[in-house]
Every structure is written in structure tokens, then in C-alpha cells.
Residue, then its C-alpha position, 0 to 999 in steps of 0.5 A: x507505459x507498462x501494461x496494468x498487470x505489470x504494475x506491482x499494485x495489480x498483483x496485491x490482494x486484500x488480506x495480504x500481509x505487508x512487510x517494510x524494507x527492514x522486514x518489520x510487519x506493517x499490517x494487512x492490506x485492506x484495500x487496493x486502488x489501481x493507478x489513475x483511480x478516482x478514489x481519494x485516500x484519507x490523507x492530506x491534499x497533495x499526497x492523496x493526488x500522488x497516491x491516486x496517480x501511482x495507485x495505492x494500498x491501504x494497510x491496517x496497521x499493527x499495534x494497539x495505537x496504530x491507524x491505517x497507513x497507505x503505500x503508493x504503488x511506487x513504494x511496493x518492491x515485491x508481491x508474493x501471490x498465494x494464500x494469503x500472499x505478501x507484499x514487501x515494501x521499498x520503504x520503512x513503516x515510518x515512511x508510509x502515509x498515515x490516515x488523516x483520521 
């Protein structure tokens, strides 16, 4: 098992910009949960448990009609720390988990 600091989600911070695998802006991080969290994201059952196991970030989407999306810890490719820092994903925006509300 990897130390928690080696898990990419551990280096993500609220306010970081998120880009998908195609380089498109996906939004801004509004929450971060570590692997094994008991905080359930607002997504369908099954997906929620998967996200809780891998850790996740909640992303405030871009665009007028967008809603929050979630990226699992295993969907994070790279984290660039700094002010505000950025997160690069391994998946496209369409592959992120959409909020149920």
C-alpha cells in the first residue's frame, strides 16, 4: 500500500483548476476527500462507494448549465502544486461522474 502522501489526490487542494485528458478546462476543485473516506458524494449508489474507496475531488464545472462533477483518485494523472495549482485528469470531462442534484 502506498503512503497517503504518494496518492495524487493527497496533493490536490481546493481552488485548483482542473483540465481533462484532452486539455479542456473541467472546472475548479471545491472539495477533496482521501481514500477510505466516509463522506458520500452526491452520485448514484455503486459509484459513490467506488469514489469513497479511491478518494475523490468535487469539481465546480464550467459553463452556464453545468453542475458539479466528481473525479476519482484513480482518474487523476498529475497535480501541479502552487497558487492556485492545477490538476490534470486521465479522462475527458464526459467521463466524470455527474452530481445527482
